[in-house]
C-alpha positions as CSV (number, residue, x, y, z in Angstrom):
1,M,0.2,0.2,0.3
2,K,2.9,2.3,0.8
3,T,4.0,1.9,-2.5
4,L,0.9,2.9,-4.5
5,L,0.9,6.3,-1.8
6,R,4.0,7.0,-3.4
7,A,2.8,6.7,-6.6
8,T,-0.1,8.3,-6.1
9,A,1.4,11.1,-4.9
10,G,4.0,11.3,-8.0
11,L,1.3,11.6,-10.4
12,L,-1.3,13.5,-9.4
13,A,0.0,16.9,-10.8
14,C,-0.3,15.6,-14.0
15,T,-3.1,12.7,-14.8
16,G,-6.4,12.5,-15.3
17,S,-10.0,11.2,-17.3
18,G,-10.1,9.2,-20.4
19,V,-13.6,10.5,-21.3
20,S,-14.5,12.6,-24.4
21,L,-14.1,16.4,-25.4
22,A,-16.2,18.0,-27.7
23,E,-15.2,18.5,-31.1
24,T,-14.0,21.6,-32.4
25,S,-13.9,23.6,-35.5
26,P,-10.6,24.7,-37.5
27,T,-11.7,28.3,-37.2
28,E,-13.0,28.5,-33.4
29,P,-12.0,28.2,-30.1
30,A,-12.1,24.6,-28.5
31,A,-15.5,24.0,-27.9
32,E,-16.7,23.9,-23.9
33,L,-17.3,20.4,-22.6
34,A,-20.9,19.8,-21.7
35,P,-21.2,18.1,-18.7
36,L,-20.5,14.5,-19.0
37,V,-23.4,12.1,-18.4
38,I,-23.1,8.6,-18.2
39,T,-25.8,5.5,-18.2
40,S,-24.2,2.4,-17.4
41,P,-25.1,2.7,-13.6
42,R,-28.5,2.3,-14.5
43,T,-29.7,5.6,-14.8
44,S,-28.3,8.8,-15.8
45,S,-26.1,10.6,-13.9
46,R,-23.4,13.1,-14.1
47,W,-20.0,11.3,-14.4
48,L,-18.7,14.4,-12.5
49,T,-20.6,13.5,-8.6
50,S,-21.1,10.0,-9.5
51,P,-19.7,7.8,-7.0
52,A,-17.7,5.4,-9.3
53,A,-15.1,4.6,-11.3
54,V,-16.4,5.5,-14.8
55,S,-14.4,6.0,-18.1
56,A,-16.2,6.9,-21.1
57,V,-14.8,6.5,-24.8
58,Q,-15.6,8.5,-28.0
59,A,-15.0,6.0,-31.2
60,D,-15.3,9.6,-33.4
61,Q,-11.8,10.4,-31.7
62,S,-9.9,7.6,-33.1
63,Q,-10.4,8.0,-37.0
64,G,-8.0,6.3,-39.3
65,E,-8.6,3.1,-37.0
66,Q,-8.0,-0.8,-38.6
67,N,-10.9,-1.7,-36.3
68,L,-9.4,-5.4,-36.2
69,A,-9.9,-5.6,-32.0
70,L,-11.7,-3.1,-29.8
71,D,-8.4,-3.1,-27.8
72,R,-7.3,0.6,-29.7
73,L,-10.7,2.2,-28.2
74,L,-10.3,0.5,-24.7
75,A,-6.4,1.8,-24.5
76,P,-7.1,5.1,-22.8
77,V,-8.9,3.9,-19.9
78,P,-6.8,3.1,-16.7
79,G,-7.0,-0.3,-15.4
80,V,-7.7,-1.7,-18.7
81,F,-5.2,-4.4,-20.2
82,S,-5.9,-6.3,-23.3
83,Q,-4.0,-9.2,-24.9
84,N,-4.5,-11.2,-28.1
85,R,-5.5,-8.6,-30.6
86,Y,-3.9,-11.0,-33.5
87,N,-4.9,-14.5,-33.0
88,L,-8.7,-14.4,-34.1
89,A,-9.5,-17.8,-33.1
90,Q,-9.3,-17.1,-29.2
91,G,-10.3,-13.6,-29.7
92,L,-9.6,-10.2,-27.5
93,R,-9.2,-10.7,-24.2
94,P,-9.3,-7.4,-22.2
95,S,-9.3,-7.2,-18.3
96,I,-10.6,-4.8,-15.8
97,R,-8.5,-4.4,-13.1
98,G,-7.4,-8.2,-13.7
99,F,-11.0,-9.7,-13.8
100,G,-11.0,-11.4,-17.4
101,A,-6.7,-12.1,-16.9
102,R,-7.7,-15.6,-16.5
103,G,-9.6,-16.9,-19.7
104,S,-7.6,-18.8,-22.2
105,F,-10.2,-17.5,-25.2
106,G,-12.9,-14.4,-25.0
107,V,-13.8,-12.3,-22.5
108,R,-14.2,-13.5,-18.7
109,G,-15.2,-12.0,-15.6
110,V,-16.2,-8.4,-17.5
111,R,-20.3,-7.7,-18.4
112,V,-20.4,-7.0,-21.7
113,L,-23.5,-4.7,-23.6
114,V,-24.6,-3.9,-26.9
115,D,-27.5,-1.1,-26.7
116,G,-28.7,-2.1,-23.7
117,V,-28.8,-5.9,-24.4
118,P,-26.4,-8.4,-22.7
119,L,-23.6,-9.8,-25.2
120,T,-22.6,-11.8,-22.5
121,M,-24.4,-15.2,-22.0
122,P,-26.2,-16.1,-19.5
123,D,-23.3,-18.6,-17.9
124,G,-20.9,-15.5,-17.9
125,Q,-18.8,-16.0,-21.2
126,T,-18.8,-13.5,-23.5
127,E,-17.8,-13.9,-27.2
128,L,-17.1,-9.8,-28.9
129,D,-16.5,-11.9,-32.6
130,G,-19.8,-10.7,-33.3
131,L,-19.2,-6.7,-32.8
132,D,-19.1,-4.7,-35.6
133,L,-16.6,-2.2,-34.7
134,G,-17.5,0.7,-37.5
135,L,-20.5,1.3,-36.2
136,V,-19.7,1.3,-32.4
137,E,-19.8,4.8,-31.3
138,R,-19.5,5.1,-27.8
139,M,-18.4,3.1,-24.8
140,E,-18.9,3.7,-21.0
141,V,-16.3,1.3,-18.9
142,I,-16.9,0.4,-15.2
143,R,-13.9,0.1,-13.8
144,G,-14.6,-2.5,-10.7
145,P,-17.4,-4.9,-9.1
146,A,-20.8,-4.0,-10.0
147,S,-22.8,-7.3,-9.5
148,V,-25.0,-5.4,-8.1
149,L,-26.2,-3.7,-11.2
150,Y,-25.4,-6.4,-13.7
151,G,-25.2,-9.5,-11.4
152,N,-22.6,-12.8,-12.3
153,A,-19.1,-12.1,-14.0
154,A,-19.8,-8.1,-13.5
155,G,-16.0,-7.8,-12.1
156,G,-16.1,-5.0,-14.6
157,V,-18.6,-3.7,-17.3
158,L,-18.5,-2.5,-21.2
159,A,-21.1,-1.1,-21.9
160,I,-21.2,0.1,-25.9
161,E,-23.5,2.3,-27.7
162,T,-23.5,1.9,-31.5
163,R,-24.4,4.6,-34.3
164,E,-28.0,5.7,-33.9
165,P,-30.3,6.4,-37.4
166,P,-29.5,9.6,-38.7
167,A,-32.0,12.5,-39.4
168,T,-29.7,12.8,-42.9
169,P,-29.5,9.5,-45.1
170,Y,-26.4,8.7,-45.9
171,S,-24.3,5.9,-47.5
172,F,-20.6,5.1,-47.2
173,F,-18.2,2.0,-48.4
174,D,-14.5,1.8,-46.3
175,L,-12.1,-0.5,-48.2
176,S,-8.9,-1.0,-46.7
177,T,-5.8,-3.2,-47.0
178,G,-1.7,-3.8,-45.7
179,G,0.5,-6.0,-44.1
180,L,-0.3,-9.4,-42.7
181,G,-2.2,-10.1,-45.7
182,Y,-4.9,-7.9,-44.5
183,R,-8.4,-6.9,-46.6
184,R,-11.5,-5.7,-45.1
185,A,-14.6,-3.8,-47.4
186,R,-17.1,-2.5,-45.3
187,V,-20.8,-0.8,-46.5
188,E,-23.2,1.2,-44.5
189,T,-26.3,3.0,-44.7
190,G,-28.6,4.7,-42.9
191,G,-31.7,7.2,-42.4
192,M,-34.9,8.6,-41.3
193,A,-38.6,8.0,-42.8
194,G,-40.9,9.9,-40.1
195,N,-40.4,8.5,-36.6
196,L,-39.0,5.5,-37.9
197,G,-35.1,5.1,-38.9
198,G,-32.6,2.5,-39.3
199,V,-29.1,1.9,-39.9
200,L,-27.9,-1.2,-41.9
201,A,-23.8,-2.4,-42.4
202,F,-21.9,-5.6,-43.7
203,N,-18.5,-6.1,-43.0
204,S,-16.0,-8.6,-44.1
205,T,-12.5,-8.9,-43.3
206,V,-9.7,-11.1,-44.2
207,L,-6.4,-11.4,-42.4
208,D,-3.3,-13.7,-42.8
209,A,-1.8,-12.5,-39.6
210,Y,2.1,-12.3,-38.5
211,R,2.3,-16.2,-37.5
212,E,1.8,-19.2,-39.9
213,H,-1.4,-21.3,-40.1
214,S,-3.3,-18.0,-38.7
215,R,-5.7,-16.7,-41.3
216,A,-8.9,-15.7,-40.7
217,E,-11.8,-14.2,-42.7
218,T,-14.8,-13.0,-40.3
219,N,-18.5,-11.5,-42.1
220,T,-20.5,-9.7,-40.3
221,L,-24.2,-8.2,-41.4
222,S,-26.0,-5.8,-38.2
223,G,-28.6,-3.6,-38.2
224,K,-31.0,-1.3,-36.3
225,L,-34.2,0.0,-36.3
226,R,-35.8,2.8,-34.2
227,W,-39.0,4.0,-33.7
228,Y,-39.3,7.4,-31.5
229,S,-42.6,8.3,-30.1
230,D,-44.2,10.8,-27.1
231,A,-44.3,7.9,-24.7
232,G,-40.9,6.4,-25.6
233,R,-38.2,4.8,-28.1
234,L,-38.3,1.1,-29.1
235,G,-35.1,-0.5,-30.8
236,L,-34.8,-3.8,-32.4
237,T,-31.0,-5.0,-33.3
238,F,-30.0,-8.2,-35.2
239,N,-26.4,-9.3,-35.8
240,A,-25.5,-12.3,-37.9
241,I,-21.7,-13.7,-38.4
242,D,-19.9,-16.1,-40.2
243,N,-16.5,-16.8,-39.3
244,R,-13.6,-19.2,-39.6
245,A,-9.6,-18.5,-38.1
246,E,-6.8,-20.8,-37.5
247,D,-4.7,-21.0,-34.7
248,P,-1.5,-21.1,-34.8
249,G,-0.9,-22.3,-30.9
250,G,1.5,-21.1,-28.1
251,L,5.4,-21.7,-28.8
252,T,8.0,-22.4,-26.0
253,A,10.9,-20.0,-25.5
254,A,12.9,-22.1,-27.5
255,E,10.5,-22.1,-30.1
256,V,10.4,-17.9,-30.0
257,R,14.2,-18.1,-30.6
258,G,14.2,-19.9,-33.4
259,D,11.7,-18.6,-35.2
260,R,9.1,-16.3,-34.1
261,R,6.4,-16.8,-37.0
262,Q,6.0,-20.6,-36.4
263,A,2.9,-22.3,-35.7
264,A,2.8,-24.8,-33.0
265,P,4.0,-28.0,-34.5
266,N,0.5,-30.0,-33.3
267,N,-1.4,-26.7,-34.3
268,L,-0.4,-27.7,-37.9
269,A,-0.2,-31.1,-37.5
270,Y,-4.1,-31.3,-36.4
271,D,-5.4,-28.1,-38.6
272,A,-6.1,-26.0,-35.3
273,D,-9.0,-24.0,-36.2
274,E,-12.5,-23.0,-35.3
275,H,-15.7,-21.8,-37.2
276,I,-18.6,-20.2,-35.6
277,R,-22.1,-18.9,-37.4
278,Q,-24.5,-16.9,-35.2
279,Q,-28.0,-15.3,-35.2
280,R,-28.6,-11.9,-32.4
281,L,-31.8,-10.2,-31.8
282,G,-32.3,-7.8,-29.3
283,L,-35.3,-5.8,-28.9
284,V,-35.6,-2.9,-26.0
285,W,-38.1,-0.4,-25.1
286,E,-37.0,2.7,-23.0
287,G,-40.2,4.7,-21.9
288,F,-41.8,7.7,-20.4
289,G,-43.6,7.2,-16.7
290,P,-45.5,9.4,-14.4
291,G,-43.5,12.8,-13.6
292,A,-39.5,12.3,-14.3
293,D,-39.6,8.5,-14.1
294,T,-38.3,6.1,-16.4
295,Y,-38.3,2.4,-17.7
296,Q,-37.0,-0.1,-19.8
297,L,-38.3,-3.3,-21.1
298,R,-35.6,-5.7,-22.7
299,S,-35.4,-8.8,-24.7
300,Y,-32.7,-10.9,-26.7
301,I,-32.8,-14.2,-28.6
302,G,-30.3,-15.8,-30.5
303,Q,-28.3,-19.3,-31.8
304,R,-25.1,-20.0,-32.1
305,Q,-23.2,-22.8,-34.2
306,F,-19.8,-23.5,-33.1
307,G,-17.0,-25.9,-34.0
308,N,-13.4,-26.4,-33.3
309,R,-10.0,-28.4,-34.2
310,L,-7.7,-28.3,-31.5
311,A,-4.3,-29.6,-31.4
312,F,-4.3,-33.3,-29.6
313,P,-6.1,-36.7,-31.0
314,N,-8.2,-37.7,-27.6
315,G,-11.9,-35.2,-27.9
316,G,-9.8,-33.1,-30.0
317,Q,-12.9,-31.9,-32.2
318,T,-15.8,-29.7,-30.6
319,T,-19.2,-29.0,-31.8
320,F,-22.1,-27.8,-30.0
321,D,-25.2,-25.4,-31.3
322,R,-26.8,-23.0,-28.5
323,T,-29.7,-21.3,-28.2
324,F,-29.7,-18.5,-25.6
325,A,-32.2,-15.7,-24.6
326,G,-33.2,-13.3,-22.0
327,V,-35.8,-10.8,-20.7
328,G,-34.7,-7.6,-18.2
329,A,-37.0,-4.8,-17.0
330,Q,-36.0,-1.9,-14.6
331,Y,-38.0,0.9,-13.2
332,S,-36.6,4.6,-12.2
333,H,-38.8,6.6,-9.8
334,K,-38.0,10.2,-8.8
335,R,-39.6,11.5,-5.1
336,E,-38.9,12.7,-1.9
337,L,-38.7,11.2,0.8
338,F,-37.6,12.9,4.4
339,G,-36.5,15.8,2.9
340,L,-33.7,14.5,0.3
341,A,-34.4,14.1,-3.2
342,H,-33.8,9.8,-4.5
343,T,-34.0,7.9,-7.4
344,I,-34.8,4.7,-7.0
345,T,-34.5,2.3,-9.8
346,S,-35.0,-1.3,-9.4
347,G,-35.4,-4.0,-11.7
348,V,-35.0,-7.9,-12.4
349,D,-32.9,-9.4,-15.2
350,L,-33.8,-13.4,-16.1
351,E,-31.9,-15.5,-18.8
352,A,-31.1,-19.1,-19.8
353,Q,-29.1,-21.3,-22.8
354,R,-28.9,-24.6,-23.9
355,D,-26.1,-25.7,-25.6
356,D,-26.2,-29.6,-27.6
357,R,-22.0,-30.0,-27.0
358,R,-20.4,-33.1,-29.0
359,R,-17.0,-33.9,-28.8
360,Y,-14.9,-36.6,-31.2
361,N,-11.2,-37.7,-31.7
362,S,-9.3,-36.0,-33.8
363,L,-7.4,-38.1,-36.6
364,L,-4.6,-35.8,-37.7
365,G,-7.5,-32.8,-38.2
366,T,-10.5,-35.5,-39.4
367,R,-13.2,-36.3,-37.3
368,G,-12.6,-39.5,-35.6
369,D,-15.0,-41.6,-32.9
370,E,-17.1,-39.4,-31.1
371,T,-16.5,-39.0,-27.1
372,L,-18.5,-36.9,-25.6
373,R,-22.7,-35.9,-25.9
374,Q,-24.5,-33.9,-23.5
375,D,-27.1,-31.1,-22.9
376,E,-25.5,-28.2,-21.3
377,K,-27.7,-26.0,-19.4
378,A,-27.2,-22.7,-17.9
379,A,-30.4,-20.3,-15.8
380,S,-29.7,-17.2,-14.5
381,S,-32.2,-15.0,-12.5
382,G,-31.5,-11.8,-10.6
383,L,-33.2,-8.7,-8.4
384,F,-32.0,-5.6,-7.3
385,I,-32.7,-1.9,-6.0
386,Q,-30.4,1.0,-5.9
387,D,-31.0,4.4,-4.6
388,E,-29.0,7.8,-5.4
389,I,-29.4,10.0,-2.9
390,A,-29.0,13.9,-3.0
391,L,-27.9,13.9,0.6
392,S,-27.1,18.1,0.1
393,E,-25.8,20.4,-3.0
394,A,-22.5,18.9,-2.4
395,W,-23.1,15.2,-1.0
396,Q,-24.3,12.7,-3.2
397,A,-24.7,8.7,-2.1
398,T,-25.8,5.7,-3.7
399,L,-26.6,2.4,-2.1
400,G,-27.3,-0.8,-3.9
401,L,-28.4,-4.3,-3.1
402,R,-28.9,-7.6,-5.6
403,Y,-29.6,-11.3,-5.3
404,D,-28.7,-13.9,-7.7
405,R,-29.2,-17.3,-8.8
406,V,-27.2,-19.3,-11.0
407,R,-28.3,-23.0,-12.1
408,L,-25.5,-24.9,-14.0
409,A,-27.0,-28.9,-15.3
410,V,-25.4,-31.1,-17.8
411,D,-27.3,-34.2,-19.0
412,D,-25.1,-36.7,-20.3
413,H,-26.0,-38.8,-23.6
414,F,-23.1,-40.8,-23.9
415,I,-23.0,-43.5,-21.3
416,R,-20.9,-46.7,-21.9
417,P,-19.9,-49.3,-19.7
418,T,-16.6,-47.4,-19.2
419,N,-18.1,-44.4,-18.9
420,G,-21.1,-43.5,-16.3
421,D,-23.8,-40.9,-16.6
422,D,-21.7,-38.0,-15.5
423,S,-25.4,-35.9,-15.6
424,G,-25.3,-33.5,-12.7
425,S,-26.2,-29.8,-11.6
426,R,-25.7,-27.5,-9.8
427,T,-27.1,-23.9,-8.2
428,L,-25.1,-20.9,-6.7
429,R,-26.5,-18.3,-5.2
430,D,-25.5,-14.7,-4.0
431,W,-26.1,-11.8,-2.5
432,N,-24.1,-8.5,-3.4
433,Y,-24.3,-4.9,-2.4
434,S,-22.2,-1.3,-3.1
435,A,-22.3,1.7,-1.0
436,G,-20.8,5.2,-2.9
437,L,-20.7,8.6,-1.6
438,S,-19.4,11.8,-2.9
439,Y,-18.3,14.9,-2.4
440,R,-18.3,18.0,-4.4
441,L,-15.4,19.9,-3.9
442,D,-16.3,23.0,-6.4
443,E,-18.1,23.2,-9.3
444,H,-15.2,21.5,-11.3
445,Q,-14.1,18.9,-9.0
446,S,-15.0,16.1,-7.0
447,L,-14.1,13.3,-4.3
448,Y,-15.7,9.9,-3.8
449,G,-15.6,6.9,-1.9
450,R,-17.2,3.1,-2.7
451,L,-17.5,-0.1,-1.3
452,S,-18.6,-2.9,-3.6
453,T,-18.9,-6.4,-4.3
454,S,-18.9,-8.9,-7.1
455,F,-18.9,-12.7,-7.8
456,E,-18.5,-14.9,-10.7
457,A,-19.3,-18.2,-11.2
458,P,-17.8,-21.3,-13.1
459,A,-19.0,-21.3,-16.6
460,V,-20.7,-24.8,-18.0
461,N,-17.4,-25.7,-19.5
462,E,-15.1,-24.3,-16.7
463,L,-16.9,-26.8,-14.5
464,A,-14.8,-29.7,-16.1
465,N,-13.6,-32.4,-13.6
466,P,-9.6,-32.7,-14.2
467,A,-10.1,-35.8,-12.0
468,G,-12.5,-37.7,-14.5
469,G,-16.5,-37.3,-15.6
470,G,-19.0,-34.8,-14.2
471,F,-18.4,-31.7,-12.8
472,N,-15.6,-30.5,-10.7
473,P,-17.1,-30.8,-7.0
474,S,-14.6,-28.3,-5.6
475,L,-15.1,-25.6,-8.0
476,E,-16.1,-22.5,-6.3
477,P,-17.4,-19.2,-7.6
478,S,-15.4,-16.3,-6.7
479,R,-16.3,-13.7,-5.0
480,A,-14.7,-9.7,-4.3
481,L,-14.9,-6.8,-2.3
482,N,-13.7,-3.5,-3.9
483,R,-12.9,-0.6,-1.6
484,E,-11.7,2.6,-3.9
485,V,-11.2,6.0,-3.5
486,G,-11.0,8.6,-6.0
487,F,-10.7,12.3,-7.4
488,K,-12.7,13.6,-10.4
489,G,-12.2,17.6,-12.4
490,E,-14.0,18.9,-15.3
491,W,-13.2,21.6,-16.4
492,P,-13.7,23.0,-20.7
493,G,-11.3,21.5,-22.2
494,L,-10.2,19.4,-19.7
495,R,-11.0,16.2,-17.6
496,Y,-9.2,14.1,-15.5
497,D,-9.7,10.9,-12.7
498,L,-7.4,9.4,-10.2
499,A,-8.7,6.2,-8.3
500,L,-6.8,4.2,-5.6
501,F,-8.0,0.8,-4.8
502,S,-7.6,-2.5,-2.8
503,M,-9.5,-5.3,-3.6
504,T,-9.5,-9.0,-1.2
505,L,-11.0,-11.9,-3.1
506,E,-12.1,-15.5,-2.0
507,D,-11.6,-18.7,-4.3
508,E,-10.5,-16.6,-7.2
509,L,-10.6,-18.8,-10.3
510,I,-7.5,-19.3,-12.2
511,G,-7.0,-21.7,-14.9
512,F,-4.6,-24.5,-16.0
513,R,-4.0,-26.8,-18.5
514,L,-3.8,-30.6,-18.0
515,N,-2.9,-33.3,-20.4
516,D,-3.7,-30.5,-23.8
517,R,-7.2,-29.5,-21.5
518,N,-8.1,-26.5,-19.8
519,Y,-9.2,-26.6,-16.4
520,F,-10.1,-24.3,-13.4
521,R,-9.6,-24.4,-9.8
522,N,-9.6,-21.9,-6.7
523,A,-7.5,-19.8,-4.9
524,G,-7.9,-19.6,-1.4
525,A,-7.6,-15.7,-1.0
526,S,-5.6,-13.0,-3.3
527,R,-5.2,-9.5,-3.0
528,R,-5.2,-6.7,-5.6
529,E,-4.3,-3.3,-4.8
530,G,-3.7,-0.3,-7.4
531,F,-3.8,3.0,-8.7
532,E,-5.5,4.8,-11.9
533,A,-5.2,7.6,-13.6
534,S,-6.6,9.3,-16.9
535,L,-6.4,12.6,-18.4
536,D,-8.1,14.6,-21.8
537,W,-6.7,17.4,-22.3
538,Q,-7.7,19.7,-25.6
539,F,-5.1,22.3,-24.6
540,A,-5.2,24.1,-28.3
541,D,-8.0,24.7,-31.0
542,A,-6.8,21.3,-33.1
543,W,-4.5,19.5,-30.5
544,R,-5.7,16.9,-27.8
545,L,-3.5,14.9,-25.4
546,S,-4.8,12.0,-23.7
547,S,-3.5,9.4,-21.3
548,A,-4.2,6.8,-18.5
549,Y,-1.7,5.0,-16.2
550,S,-2.0,1.9,-14.3
551,Y,-0.3,0.5,-11.4
552,S,-1.4,-2.7,-10.4
553,R,-0.7,-4.8,-7.5
554,F,-2.1,-8.2,-7.4
555,R,-0.8,-11.4,-5.7
556,F,-1.9,-14.5,-3.9
557,E,-2.3,-14.4,-0.1
558,D,-3.3,-18.4,0.3
559,Y,-2.9,-20.6,-2.7
560,R,-1.6,-24.5,-2.5
561,T,-1.8,-26.7,-5.2
562,A,-0.1,-30.0,-6.2
563,G,2.7,-27.6,-7.6
564,G,3.7,-25.6,-4.2
565,D,2.8,-22.5,-2.3
566,F,2.1,-19.7,-4.6
567,A,1.2,-17.5,-1.3
568,G,2.8,-14.0,-2.2
569,N,3.1,-14.0,-6.0
570,D,2.0,-12.3,-8.5
571,I,-1.2,-13.3,-10.2
572,P,-0.2,-13.8,-13.6
573,G,-0.9,-12.4,-17.0
574,I,-1.3,-8.7,-15.7
575,P,1.6,-5.8,-15.7
576,R,2.8,-3.9,-13.0
577,H,2.6,-0.7,-14.9
578,N,0.7,0.1,-18.3
579,L,0.8,3.5,-19.8
580,F,-1.2,5.1,-22.9
581,T,-0.3,8.6,-24.6
582,E,-2.0,9.8,-27.5
583,L,-1.3,13.5,-29.1
584,G,-3.6,13.7,-32.0
585,F,-3.9,16.9,-34.4
586,E,-7.4,17.4,-35.7
587,R,-8.8,19.8,-38.7
588,A,-12.1,20.0,-40.5
589,S,-10.1,18.4,-43.5
590,Y,-7.3,16.5,-42.2
591,Y,-6.0,14.9,-38.8
592,A,-3.0,13.1,-37.6
593,R,-2.8,11.1,-34.3
594,L,0.8,9.3,-32.7
595,N,0.3,7.1,-29.6
596,M,2.5,4.8,-27.2
597,Q,1.6,2.1,-24.9
598,A,4.0,1.2,-22.6
599,V,3.7,-2.4,-20.8
600,G,5.4,-3.4,-17.9
601,G,6.7,-6.8,-17.3
602,M,4.9,-9.5,-16.2
603,Y,4.7,-13.5,-15.3
604,A,3.3,-16.7,-17.4
605,E,2.5,-18.7,-14.7
606,D,1.7,-18.9,-11.0
607,A,4.8,-19.8,-9.6
608,N,6.2,-16.7,-11.2
609,Q,9.4,-19.1,-12.7
610,V,8.8,-17.6,-16.5
611,S,8.9,-14.2,-16.6
612,V,7.4,-12.3,-19.8
613,A,9.1,-8.9,-20.6
614,G,7.5,-5.3,-20.9
615,Y,7.5,-3.6,-24.2
616,T,6.9,0.1,-25.8
617,L,4.4,-0.2,-29.0
618,W,4.5,3.6,-31.1
619,N,1.2,3.8,-33.4
620,A,0.5,6.4,-35.9
621,R,-2.8,7.3,-38.1
622,V,-3.1,10.4,-40.7
623,G,-6.1,10.6,-42.5
624,K,-7.1,13.6,-45.4
625,R,-11.1,14.3,-46.1
626,F,-12.3,16.3,-49.3
627,E,-15.2,16.4,-51.6
628,A,-15.1,15.2,-55.0
629,G,-17.7,14.4,-57.3
630,G,-20.4,15.3,-54.5
631,Q,-19.4,12.5,-52.2
632,V,-16.6,13.0,-49.0
633,W,-13.8,11.0,-49.3
634,E,-11.4,10.1,-46.9
635,P,-7.8,8.5,-47.8
636,Y,-6.2,7.3,-44.3
637,L,-3.0,5.3,-43.1
638,G,-1.9,3.6,-40.2
639,L,1.2,2.6,-38.9
640,D,1.6,0.3,-36.1
641,N,4.6,-1.1,-33.7
642,L,6.6,2.4,-35.8
643,F,9.5,1.0,-33.7
644,D,9.5,-2.7,-35.0
645,R,10.0,-3.8,-31.5
646,R,9.3,-7.3,-30.3
647,Y,7.1,-8.1,-28.3
648,F,4.3,-10.9,-27.7
649,D,0.4,-10.2,-28.3
650,N,-0.8,-13.0,-26.2
651,V,0.6,-15.3,-22.9
652,R,-1.3,-18.0,-22.4
653,I,-1.5,-18.3,-18.7
654,N,-0.1,-21.9,-16.9
655,D,0.1,-23.8,-20.3
656,N,2.0,-27.4,-19.3
657,N,3.4,-28.2,-22.1
658,R,5.4,-24.6,-21.2
659,R,3.8,-22.7,-24.8
660,Y,3.4,-19.5,-23.3
661,F,4.3,-17.5,-25.9
662,E,2.4,-15.7,-28.8
663,P,4.4,-13.4,-30.5
664,G,3.2,-10.5,-31.8
665,P,4.0,-8.6,-35.2
666,G,6.7,-6.2,-36.2
667,R,6.2,-3.0,-38.3
668,T,2.8,-3.4,-39.6
669,L,1.6,-0.6,-42.5
670,Y,-2.8,-0.8,-43.8
671,V,-3.9,1.7,-45.7
672,G,-8.1,2.4,-46.6
673,M,-10.6,4.6,-48.2
674,R,-13.5,6.0,-47.1
675,A,-16.4,7.6,-49.2
676,T,-19.8,9.1,-47.5
677,F,-22.7,9.9,-50.0
C-alpha cells in the first residue's frame, strides 16, 4: 500500500480522465465541454458527481483505425489491459482490474452490453466476434466490481453504444488493405423516414496475420431500427456472423528464439481452427412514466453454431449448437423522502442458454469417433434495487443491493460401460451490495469513496472435472470486495480522473492446462491493489492530449496446489505498469495521431518462474477528407509498431507444456479509403 501511495503522490499533478472532449472547428476556439452524463450505472447521472470509477470513450476520436479488435478503443481507459489482438481464433481478451485475465479465450469476469442488451451469455462467457467495430460510437467502462447492477461475472462492465439513425440519410463504403494479408470491405447505410429510422452495415475482413497458420475470415451483418414516439423509444437490433479462424497455438521460449513466426507443431499437424455462425436479435423499449420516471423493457434471443479442431487427438474436436435468450426490466422512480431527493431504480434479469455439445477424436485434423454427447444448460435470475440520494447540494450517496441465482446443469447422453452417467447440476446463489459517497469540492472537482462486491460463477465448460467425468465438485464461485477512493475534475477542455483501490478475493478462479485441456481451480485468497489515472486535455484549437496510467499489484495470499505454495506470488497475466499516451491533431479536412503504449513485465504462470518482458509500442494514424464528385472522400493510413519492437501479443497462462508465448508482429502498415454519399 505504501508503494501505491508513493505512486499516487507522484502522479497527482499530471494525470486525469480518459473521457471525451467536444469536437472543435478549425477556425474557432476549442468548444466548451458540456457536463458528461453516464448511463452504465443503470440510470442517467452526472459523471463528475457519480461515486464510481467510470470512463467514457468516443469512437470519433479514433479516426483512421483498422478496427481489427476493441483494444484500440480501450487503450485510453486506465485499469484495462488487453491481449490477443491478432489470434482471432482465441479472440481479444480484455481485463479490468485483473478481471478477465484468467480466460484462455474470449472475455471472462467482465459483463458486456451492446445498446442495452447483454452480449455476455447467461453462464458469464462473452465472445466479441459478433461486434462490428465500425458501428461503435461510444463506450462506457465501469472499472471494478458491479455485480449489484449486472449480476454474475460483473467484475467490470463494458457498455457499448452503436450508431443511431441520423436525420440526414447517408451511405458509405470503406476499403482497406495492408500488411499481414489484411483486407477489409465495409458498407453502411442509414437514415430516417418520419418517426422510423434505421442503420444497416456489412463488414468482411480477411487477415493472414503474422504467424504461420493464423488466417482468419470474418463476415458480419448488423442492423438497427428505431421508432420514436412521445411515450418512448423502441429499438430493434440484429446481428449475424460467419467466421473462420486458424489457431497457431503457443510457443516455447526455445521455439520463439528459433522462429517467432512459426506455429506450434501440433497446431499444424491437427489443423487447429474454429468456425462460428451466429444470429442474434434484441428488442428494447425505453419509456417515460409519470412525472420524471423512466423504465426499460428488454429482450434478446439467438443461436450459435460452433466447431473447432484442437491440437491433440483424444476428444480434440468439439461442436455445439447453442440457443440463448433473456428478458429484463427496470424502473426508475424519482421522489422526495425525508426531505431528500431520491432516484430509486429496481429491476429483474432472467437469462437462459442450452448447448448441444459433442466431442470427437481428431485424426490429424479429420473427425474420428464420438467421445462425448451432452446437453449443457445455464439459467440465471437476478433482482436488484439501487437508490441515488442527493444528501445536499455537495453530497450524493448511492446504495444498492442484488440477489442472483445461477443454475448450471449437464445431461449426459454418452453413456458406456466404461463411462458412467456424468449428468449433474449445481445451483449457486449470492447477495451483492454497493455503497458510494461523493462530495463536490467546487464546481469542477469532486471526491468519492465506494465499497462494492461481485461474484463470478464458473461457466458450464469451466466445471469440467480434471479427475474424471462430471462436474468438478471442488470448484466454487469467486467473490470480491472492492474498496476505492477517487478524485475527479471537469473543466471546459479538460477532464481527469484518479482512483486508488484495494480488493480482496476469495476462491479466485485460476485457469491451468492438464493433458492439453483447460481446467480451473480456486485460489484460497488473493489481493489486488492499484492506482489509476487518466487525462483528456484539449490544450489548443486542434490539439488534444490523452493519457492513462495503471499501477497494479495483484498477488496470491493463500494458494496451494500439488505444484507448490504460491502465497505471495504475483497473479500471472497482469503487468505491474501500463501507460498509454496519445497526441492528436485535427482540422476539418485532415487529422494525425501518434500514440504510445508502454507495458511492464509480468509472469506467465503461478510459480512466477517464467517472466515476460515488458515492451513499448508506437503507432501513428493520418487521414484527409475532401469533396469530389458530390461525395466526401477520406484516404487514411496507419502504421503499427513504428519502431519494429519485438513483443508478445498474448501470453497463455499456466500452459502445462510451457507454450506460453504468442509473438506479435513487427512494423505493420495499412491504408484505406472511405467514401460517404
